[in-house]
C-alpha positions as CSV (number, residue, x, y, z in Angstrom):
1,X,27.9,-5.2,-11.4
2,X,24.4,-6.5,-12.3
3,X,21.3,-4.8,-11.0
4,X,20.7,-8.0,-9.0
5,X,24.1,-7.7,-7.3
6,X,23.6,-4.0,-6.7
7,X,20.2,-4.2,-5.1
8,X,20.6,-7.3,-3.0
9,X,24.0,-6.2,-1.6
10,X,22.8,-2.8,-0.5
11,X,23.6,-2.6,3.3
12,X,20.6,-2.8,5.7
13,X,20.5,-3.2,9.5
14,X,21.5,-6.6,10.8
15,X,18.2,-8.4,11.7
16,X,19.9,-11.0,13.8
17,X,21.7,-8.5,15.9
18,X,18.4,-6.6,16.5
19,X,16.6,-9.8,17.4
20,X,19.3,-10.7,19.9
21,X,19.1,-7.3,21.4
22,X,15.3,-6.7,21.6
23,X,13.2,-9.9,21.4
24,X,11.6,-10.7,24.7
25,X,11.8,-7.1,25.9
26,X,8.9,-4.7,26.6
27,X,8.2,-1.8,24.3
28,X,9.0,0.3,27.4
29,X,12.6,-0.8,26.9
30,X,12.8,0.6,23.4
31,X,14.6,3.7,22.2
32,X,12.2,6.3,20.8
33,X,10.9,7.1,18.3
34,X,10.2,3.6,17.1
35,X,7.7,1.9,14.8
36,X,5.5,-0.9,16.3
37,X,3.5,-3.6,14.4
38,X,1.0,-5.8,16.3
39,X,1.5,-9.1,14.5
40,X,-1.9,-10.6,15.5
41,X,-3.8,-7.7,14.1
42,X,-1.5,-7.7,11.0
43,X,-2.3,-11.4,10.4
44,X,-6.0,-10.8,11.0
45,X,-6.1,-8.0,8.5
46,X,-4.4,-10.1,5.8
47,X,-6.9,-13.0,6.4
48,X,-9.9,-10.5,6.1
49,X,-8.6,-9.3,2.7
50,X,-8.0,-12.8,1.4
51,X,-11.5,-13.8,2.4
52,X,-12.9,-10.7,0.6
53,X,-11.2,-11.7,-2.6
54,X,-12.4,-15.3,-2.3
55,X,-16.0,-14.1,-1.7
56,X,-15.9,-11.9,-4.8
57,X,-14.5,-14.7,-6.9
58,X,-11.4,-12.7,-7.6
59,X,-7.7,-13.5,-7.5
60,X,-5.7,-11.3,-5.0
61,X,-2.5,-9.3,-5.6
62,X,-0.8,-8.0,-2.4
63,X,0.9,-4.7,-2.6
64,X,4.0,-4.7,-0.3
65,X,4.9,-1.0,-0.4
66,X,3.6,-0.2,3.1
67,X,6.1,-2.3,5.0
68,X,8.6,-3.4,2.3
69,X,9.6,-6.5,4.3
70,X,10.0,-10.2,3.5
71,X,8.4,-11.1,6.8
72,X,5.3,-9.0,6.1
73,X,5.0,-10.2,2.5
74,X,5.1,-13.8,3.6
75,X,2.0,-13.2,5.8
76,X,0.3,-11.3,3.0
77,X,0.7,-14.1,0.4
78,X,0.7,-17.1,2.8
79,X,-1.7,-19.6,1.1
80,X,-3.6,-16.7,-0.5
81,X,-1.8,-15.7,-3.6
82,X,1.5,-15.8,-5.5
83,X,1.0,-12.3,-6.9
84,X,2.5,-9.1,-5.6
85,X,2.7,-5.4,-6.5
86,X,5.9,-3.4,-5.8
87,X,6.4,0.3,-5.9
88,X,10.3,0.3,-6.1
89,X,12.8,-2.0,-7.7
90,X,14.5,-2.4,-4.3
91,X,11.3,-4.1,-3.2
92,X,11.2,-6.2,-6.3
93,X,14.8,-7.5,-6.1
94,X,14.7,-8.4,-2.4
95,X,11.1,-9.6,-2.0
96,X,10.1,-10.6,-5.5
97,X,12.5,-13.6,-5.5
98,X,10.8,-15.2,-2.5
99,X,10.0,-18.6,-4.0
100,X,6.3,-18.4,-3.2
101,X,5.9,-15.4,-5.5
102,X,5.4,-16.1,-9.2
103,X,4.0,-12.9,-10.5
104,X,5.4,-9.4,-9.7
105,X,3.9,-6.1,-11.0
106,X,5.7,-2.7,-10.9
107,X,3.1,-0.1,-10.1
108,X,4.6,3.0,-11.6
109,X,4.3,3.7,-15.4
110,X,7.5,2.8,-17.3
111,X,10.5,4.8,-16.2
112,X,12.7,5.0,-19.3
113,X,16.0,4.9,-17.5
114,X,14.8,1.7,-15.6
115,X,14.0,-0.3,-18.7
116,X,17.4,-2.2,-18.6
117,X,16.7,-3.1,-15.0
118,X,13.1,-4.3,-15.8
119,X,14.6,-6.6,-18.4
120,X,17.1,-8.1,-16.0
121,X,14.6,-8.6,-13.3
122,X,12.1,-10.3,-15.6
123,X,14.5,-13.2,-15.8
124,X,14.3,-13.7,-12.0
125,X,10.6,-14.3,-11.7
126,X,8.0,-16.3,-13.7
127,X,6.0,-13.2,-14.7
128,X,7.0,-9.5,-14.4
129,X,4.5,-6.9,-15.6
130,X,4.9,-3.2,-15.9
131,X,2.5,-0.3,-16.2
132,X,1.8,1.8,-19.3
133,X,-0.4,4.7,-20.1
134,X,1.4,6.4,-23.0
135,X,2.5,5.3,-26.4
136,X,6.0,6.8,-25.8
137,X,6.5,4.2,-23.1
138,X,5.5,1.4,-25.6
139,X,7.9,2.7,-28.2
140,X,10.7,2.7,-25.7
141,X,10.0,-0.9,-24.7
142,X,9.9,-2.0,-28.3
143,X,13.1,-0.2,-29.2
144,X,15.0,-1.7,-26.2
145,X,13.9,-5.3,-26.9
146,X,14.7,-5.0,-30.6
147,X,18.3,-4.1,-29.6
148,X,18.3,-6.9,-26.9
149,X,16.7,-9.9,-28.5
150,X,17.5,-12.3,-25.6
151,X,15.2,-10.7,-23.1
152,X,11.6,-11.7,-22.3
153,X,8.7,-10.3,-24.2
154,X,7.3,-7.4,-22.2
155,X,4.1,-7.9,-20.2
156,X,2.1,-4.8,-19.5
157,X,-1.0,-3.6,-17.6
158,X,-2.7,-0.5,-19.1
159,X,-3.5,2.0,-16.2
160,X,-7.1,3.1,-16.2
161,X,-7.9,6.5,-14.7
162,X,-11.3,6.7,-13.1
163,X,-11.1,10.2,-11.9
164,X,-8.1,10.3,-9.4
165,X,-5.9,11.9,-12.1
166,X,-2.6,10.6,-10.8
167,X,-1.8,8.3,-13.6
168,X,-3.6,6.4,-16.3
169,X,-6.1,7.0,-19.2
170,X,-9.8,7.4,-19.1
171,X,-11.5,4.5,-20.8
172,X,-13.2,6.4,-23.6
173,X,-10.5,8.9,-24.2
174,X,-8.9,8.9,-27.7
175,X,-5.5,8.3,-26.0
176,X,-6.8,4.9,-24.8
177,X,-7.9,4.0,-28.3
178,X,-4.5,5.0,-29.6
179,X,-2.7,3.0,-27.0
180,X,-4.7,-0.1,-27.5
181,X,-4.4,0.0,-31.3
182,X,-0.7,0.3,-30.8
183,X,-0.6,-2.7,-28.6
184,X,-3.0,-4.9,-30.5
185,X,-2.9,-3.9,-34.1
186,X,0.7,-2.9,-34.7
187,X,2.6,-6.1,-35.7
188,X,6.0,-4.9,-34.5
189,X,4.6,-3.9,-31.1
190,X,2.7,-7.1,-30.7
191,X,5.9,-9.1,-31.3
192,X,7.7,-7.3,-28.5
193,X,4.9,-6.4,-26.0
194,X,2.0,-8.5,-24.5
195,X,-1.1,-6.8,-23.2
196,X,-1.6,-8.6,-19.8
197,X,-4.6,-6.6,-18.6
198,X,-6.1,-3.4,-17.2
199,X,-5.3,-1.9,-13.8
200,X,-7.3,0.6,-11.8
201,X,-6.6,2.3,-8.5
202,X,-9.5,4.2,-6.8
203,X,-7.4,6.7,-5.0
204,X,-10.4,8.9,-4.7
205,X,-11.9,6.3,-2.3
206,X,-9.8,7.8,0.5
207,X,-12.3,10.7,0.6
208,X,-15.3,8.5,1.4
209,X,-16.8,8.4,4.9
210,X,-18.5,5.0,4.9
211,X,-18.1,1.5,3.5
212,X,-21.1,1.7,1.2
213,X,-19.6,4.7,-0.6
214,X,-16.3,2.8,-1.0
215,X,-18.2,-0.2,-2.4
216,X,-19.8,2.1,-5.0
217,X,-16.3,3.2,-6.1
218,X,-15.2,-0.5,-6.3
219,X,-18.1,-1.1,-8.7
220,X,-16.9,1.8,-10.8
221,X,-13.4,0.4,-10.8
222,X,-14.7,-2.9,-12.1
223,X,-16.9,-1.3,-14.7
224,X,-14.0,0.8,-15.9
225,X,-11.5,-2.0,-16.4
226,X,-14.2,-4.2,-17.9
227,X,-15.2,-1.5,-20.4
228,X,-11.5,-1.1,-21.3
229,X,-11.2,-4.8,-21.8
230,X,-14.3,-4.8,-24.1
231,X,-12.5,-2.3,-26.4
232,X,-9.4,-4.5,-26.4
233,X,-11.5,-7.6,-27.2
234,X,-13.0,-5.9,-30.2
235,X,-9.4,-5.4,-31.5
236,X,-8.3,-8.9,-30.6
237,X,-11.2,-11.3,-29.7
238,X,-8.8,-14.0,-28.6
239,X,-6.9,-12.1,-26.0
240,X,-7.1,-13.1,-22.4
241,X,-7.0,-10.3,-19.9
242,X,-6.6,-9.7,-16.1
243,X,-8.8,-7.0,-14.7
244,X,-7.1,-5.6,-11.6
245,X,-8.9,-3.3,-9.2
246,X,-8.5,-2.0,-5.7
247,X,-7.4,0.6,-3.2
248,X,-7.4,-0.4,0.4
249,X,-10.8,1.3,1.0
250,X,-12.5,-0.3,-2.0
251,X,-10.8,-3.6,-1.3
252,X,-12.2,-3.5,2.3
253,X,-15.6,-2.7,0.9
254,X,-15.5,-5.7,-1.4
255,X,-16.9,-7.7,1.5
256,X,-20.2,-5.9,0.8
257,X,-20.3,-6.8,-2.9
258,X,-21.7,-10.2,-3.9
259,X,-21.1,-11.9,-7.2
260,X,-24.8,-11.8,-7.9
261,X,-24.9,-8.0,-7.3
262,X,-21.9,-7.6,-9.6
263,X,-23.6,-9.6,-12.3
264,X,-26.7,-7.3,-12.0
265,X,-24.5,-4.2,-12.2
266,X,-23.0,-5.6,-15.3
267,X,-26.4,-6.0,-16.9
268,X,-26.4,-9.7,-16.6
269,X,-23.1,-10.1,-18.5
270,X,-20.0,-11.8,-17.4
271,X,-16.7,-10.0,-17.0
272,X,-14.5,-10.2,-20.1
273,X,-11.4,-11.0,-18.1
274,X,-10.1,-12.5,-14.9
275,X,-11.0,-10.3,-11.9
276,X,-8.1,-9.5,-9.6
277,X,-8.3,-7.5,-6.3
278,X,-5.2,-5.5,-5.2
279,X,-4.5,-3.5,-2.0
280,X,-1.5,-2.5,0.1
281,X,-2.2,-0.5,3.2
282,X,-4.6,-3.0,4.7
283,X,-2.3,-5.1,6.9
284,X,-1.3,-2.0,8.9
285,X,-4.1,0.6,8.4
286,X,-4.0,4.2,9.9
287,X,-6.1,7.3,10.5
288,X,-6.8,7.7,6.8
289,X,-8.2,4.2,6.7
290,X,-10.3,4.9,9.8
291,X,-11.6,8.1,8.3
292,X,-13.1,6.1,5.4
293,X,-15.3,4.2,7.8
294,X,-14.0,0.8,6.5
295,X,-11.9,0.0,9.5
296,X,-12.0,0.8,13.3
297,X,-9.1,1.6,15.6
298,X,-9.0,-2.0,16.7
299,X,-8.0,-3.0,13.2
300,X,-4.9,-0.8,13.1
301,X,-1.7,-2.8,13.6
302,X,0.9,-0.1,13.2
303,X,1.7,2.7,15.6
304,X,4.6,5.0,16.4
305,X,6.2,4.9,19.9
306,X,7.2,8.3,21.1
307,X,8.2,9.9,24.4
308,X,7.0,12.9,26.4
309,X,9.9,15.4,26.4
310,X,8.4,18.5,27.9
311,X,5.1,20.1,29.2
312,X,3.7,23.5,28.7
313,X,0.7,24.2,31.0
314,X,-1.9,26.7,29.7
315,X,-0.3,26.9,26.3
316,X,-2.6,26.5,23.3
317,X,-6.3,26.8,22.9
318,X,-7.4,23.9,25.1
319,X,-6.8,23.0,28.8
320,X,-4.5,21.7,30.3
321,X,-2.0,22.9,27.6
322,X,0.5,21.2,25.3
323,X,3.2,18.6,25.5
324,X,6.4,18.0,23.4
325,X,7.2,14.6,22.0
326,X,10.3,13.4,20.1
327,X,8.3,12.3,17.0
328,X,8.0,14.9,14.2
329,X,7.5,14.9,10.4
330,X,10.2,12.2,10.0
331,X,8.3,9.8,12.2
332,X,4.7,10.7,11.6
333,X,4.6,12.4,8.2
334,X,2.7,15.6,7.5
335,X,-0.5,13.9,6.2
336,X,-4.1,14.6,7.0
337,X,-7.6,13.2,6.8
338,X,-11.1,14.0,8.2
339,X,-9.7,12.8,11.6
340,X,-7.9,15.8,13.1
341,X,-4.2,16.0,13.8
342,X,-1.1,14.4,12.4
343,X,-1.5,11.4,14.7
344,X,-3.8,10.2,17.5
345,X,-2.5,9.1,20.9
346,X,-4.0,5.7,21.7
347,X,-1.9,4.5,24.7
348,X,-1.5,4.7,27.6
349,X,-5.2,5.0,28.5
350,X,-6.6,7.4,31.1
351,X,-5.2,10.7,30.0
352,X,-8.0,11.9,27.7
353,X,-8.1,12.4,23.9
354,X,-4.8,13.8,22.7
355,X,-3.7,14.4,19.1
356,X,-0.5,15.5,17.4
357,X,-1.4,19.1,16.6
358,X,1.9,20.5,15.2
359,X,5.0,19.1,13.7
360,X,8.6,20.1,12.9
361,X,11.3,17.7,11.7
362,X,11.9,15.9,15.0
363,X,9.4,17.8,17.2
364,X,5.7,16.9,17.7
365,X,3.3,19.0,19.8
366,X,0.5,17.2,21.6
367,X,-2.7,19.0,22.2
368,X,-6.2,18.0,23.4
369,X,-8.4,17.0,20.4
370,X,-11.1,19.4,21.4
371,X,-13.7,16.7,20.8
372,X,-13.9,15.5,24.4
373,X,-17.1,17.1,25.9
374,X,-15.8,16.2,29.4
375,X,-12.5,18.1,28.9
376,X,-10.8,15.2,30.6
377,X,-7.3,15.6,29.2
378,X,-4.5,15.6,31.7
379,X,-0.8,15.6,31.1
380,X,1.3,12.5,30.6
381,X,4.2,12.4,33.1
382,X,7.6,13.3,31.8
383,X,9.3,10.4,30.1
384,X,6.0,8.5,29.4
385,X,6.2,6.4,26.2
386,X,3.0,6.9,24.2
387,X,1.6,5.0,21.2
388,X,0.4,7.1,18.2
389,X,-1.6,6.0,15.2
390,X,-0.2,8.1,12.2
391,X,-2.4,9.5,9.4
392,X,-0.5,7.5,6.7
393,X,1.2,4.2,7.7
394,X,3.1,3.9,4.4
395,X,5.0,7.1,4.8
396,X,5.6,6.7,8.5
397,X,7.0,3.2,8.0
398,X,9.3,4.5,5.3
399,X,10.9,6.8,7.9
400,X,12.2,4.0,10.2
401,X,15.2,1.7,9.7
402,X,13.4,-1.3,11.2
403,X,10.1,-2.3,12.9
404,X,9.5,-3.8,16.3
405,X,6.9,-6.6,16.1
406,X,4.8,-7.3,19.2
407,X,2.5,-10.2,20.1
408,X,-1.0,-10.4,21.3
409,X,-0.2,-8.7,24.6
410,X,0.7,-5.6,22.5
411,X,3.8,-5.1,24.7
412,X,6.4,-7.8,24.2
413,X,8.8,-7.8,21.3
414,X,8.6,-11.0,19.3
415,X,10.5,-10.1,16.1
416,X,12.2,-7.2,14.3
417,X,11.5,-6.6,10.6
418,X,14.0,-4.8,8.4
419,X,12.5,-3.1,5.3
420,X,14.1,-2.9,1.9
421,X,14.0,0.9,1.6
422,X,14.7,3.5,-1.0
423,X,15.0,2.9,-4.8
């Protein structure tokens, strides 16, 4: 069985059956816990990001890892781009073949055991690029293609580390010099592998508290990939490069960066490659995005629907006490940010400021946030269905088998999206 057959035949929930069962119903008719996406907000968020890239004079590459759905991807790329980023090959096989998409990038540095799969997938899309940050990865790619002459020449982004220390190389580290010399001066490597560009992800932007700070990190991203490209240009003056930058906070903050300001920051020089902006969480957003100061609650399109299961008067540190919900770690994730709690209750209104204060696998404990000076929290009635914004939309979404999509009224189910989950 080919990888294509294996990954596109993996069973997933039947979308049509779900549509027949739920479309037209209210979210109050749904089983809980459930994941809700407000489509109008999702669309608006995608338009904002596309406009940001256009204003910056950059191409845009949409990361699909948050939702992992074809429907969500179509909105992300619709008229804006034909480039996407995937975090799993399951996403690549099932979304990357959508005919609007011409360019797919796999965001994790080369996994040796996946090289045969990369080679097969490359034949299903116009361009497939992979990430490298180590010469051992290059050697493995070269060795595989030498033994399999019929496959496409590899196309790679070099991952640049600007201080997040998750993956990548610092621009002026000797390991970067070694890698670039391998790619651009070793004739055997050049015949098998093409350097496509440099890729930076400012994961440290999630710690900022305002959009200006995020913008400053975006400028650092651009400077880093541009400086890396300058090194490459010295080794091969004729090479054309893509300079890909972005995390959702810095991509949001790109609306503050003008092309004139960017030119000034670069000392009046032009970039030595094509600028590309990438981001993934932005269609949905969450408490972590709100904590950066780059988005407000009104921009968040994703929420978790949970239900009040029990009530405990006078328990805990704040009046009136605590309540139990049926959404725990496997619905909300155990993530954090400067906003307290593992989730914030946003609907229904009129009950005060509640957060998810404790989690077990399937249990969540609501408690007053402690930030309400009027101490206005009162208990939700037993059985009330509540909407919670999670800390990290990507991880929450990965816990659900499908998503209920609501319209502008934020209540009526218009569609059901089924994600391509796992690996």
